[in-house]
MARKELO-393897 format. One record per residue (C-alpha): residue in three letters; x, y, z. Coordinates in steps of 0.1 Angstrom, whole numbers, plus 5000, padded with zeros to 4 digits. Each point is the difference from the previous one (the first is absolute). Example, Ala and Ser with C-alpha at 12.3 -4.5 7.8 and 13.67 -1.06 7.14 Angstrom:
BEGIN
ALA512349555078 SER501450344993 
END
This chain:
BEGIN
MET978323824334 SER497250025026 PRO497050234996 GLU501450215029 ASP503450044982 GLY498250094968 GLY498050275018 SER503150145016 LEU501850014966 ILE497050184984 TRP499950255029 GLY503750074996 VAL499850054963 VAL497050245003 MET501750205027 THR503250024979 VAL498050124969 LEU498250265020 LEU503350135015 VAL501850024967 SER497150174982 SER499650265028 LEU503750084999 ALA500050014961 ALA497050255001 ARG502150245021 ARG502750024972 LEU502949985023 PRO503649924990 LEU500749634995 SER502649995028 GLN497650155025 ILE497249764989 MET502449705006 LYS500950135035 MET496350035008 ILE499349664986 LEU502849845021 GLY498750185031 TRP496549864995 VAL501449654993 ALA502050025032 ILE496850115019 PHE498049714985 ALA502849755007 ALA500150115037 LEU496249975003 PHE500149664984 ALA502849895023 VAL498150125031 PHE496849824988 SER501949684991 PHE501849985034 ARG497250145021 ASN499949685022 GLU503750005006 LEU500050385007 GLY497149945024 TYR502049745019 VAL503050245001 TRP497850285013 GLN498549775026 ARG503549895012 VAL501350365002 THR496950125020 SER500249695023 ASP503750065007 ILE499350365008 SER497049925023 GLY501849715017 THR497649734988 ALA502349834975 ASN499849675019 GLN496249995002 ARG497249984974 LEU496349965001 GLU498449754976 GLY496350045003 SER499549985038 THR503249785005 LEU503150175014 ARG503349854990 LEU503250095018 THR503549934988 ARG502749915025 LYS502550295005 ASP503849975001 ASP499949975038 GLY498049684997 HIS496750145013 PHE496750104986 TRP499250375004 VAL496750174991 ARG499250374997 THR496750085017 ARG497850305008 VAL499350045037 ASN497450265007 GLY500850144966 LYS503850025005 THR502649784983 VAL501749755023 ASP502349704992 PHE499449675017 LEU502149685003 VAL497749704995 ASP500649785031 SER498049685003 GLY501849945033 ALA498450315015 SER496549925015 VAL498950364998 THR500850294976 SER502550235018 ILE501150354994 SER502650225015 THR499050295024 ARG501550234974 THR497749874973 ALA497050015023 ASP500650365007 GLU500550094963 VAL496849834988 GLY497850085030 VAL499549665016 GLU499150075036 TYR501249805030 ASP500350055037 ARG503549975015 GLY498350015034 SER498149674993 ILE501349665008 PRO502549914973 VAL500349684981 ILE503349825004 LEU501549894966 GLU502749744995 THR502450154975 ALA503449904986 ASN501550255025 GLY498149875030 ARG496750125015 ALA498550334991 ARG496950205009 ALA497250084975 TRP496650175002 ARG496849914983 GLY498550224972 GLU497949994968 ILE500650114965 ALA496850164988 SER500849974963 PHE502549744988 ASP500749954963 VAL502649734993 GLY500850034963 GLY496450024991 ILE498749765026 ARG498050215025 SER499349955037 GLU498350225026 ASN500650035037 HIS502949764998 PHE501549915034 VAL503750075004 LEU502650015027 ILE502250315004 GLY503549955013 GLU503150205005 ALA502349704995 LEU499049974963 GLY502150304990 ASP498950104965 THR498849664990 ASN496349934997 LEU498849644999 LEU497049874981 GLY498849715022 MET497849705000 ASN496950185011 PHE500050174966 LEU501149694980 GLU497349795016 GLN497350234987 LEU500949914964 LYS498549734979 SER503549854996 TRP503650105001 GLY503249814992 VAL503550014986 GLU501049864965 GLY503750044994 ASP500950365004 GLU496450124999 MET497450045028 ILE496449984988 LEU497250175021 GLU496449934990 PRO497250205018 
END
């Protein structure tokens, strides 16, 4: 038996003696005393179980909250962001654009981070439709896009300011995290089903 086990045993015995003596002093019927003792034993057992499995319960809580928030496929370890490949075969990251939540598909084939006109309107990224557009080569052919800047860009804990983006109608609801963000990082790469981003 380790010193820690011995301390726990002594603590348990002391608590039991105190409980029994306090109940005996009240001169209650034996059946009622037994019910109360069993109730307290159940409470102590539940507390002991919670304490013993606190790490596992912490992991469960983290998983539940990440599923609810939509960040189950990403985790921050120190300053390193790790993304797990989703069922569609791509890496997605939940970001904060000007303080609002936006999902991005990580696309190393895109030279510049690109957002849809709908996203730009929702998060307050200004652009001028009257200016000369940039012509993008997409899977569906050529498409027009306009230049803009994200004032505050938080990619899973990795922050950037005044991040240059292109805003295009042809993107639909898909936003692309491009190379102009990835190139700012110290390193990035893919290991199996995990993408690792180091600022």
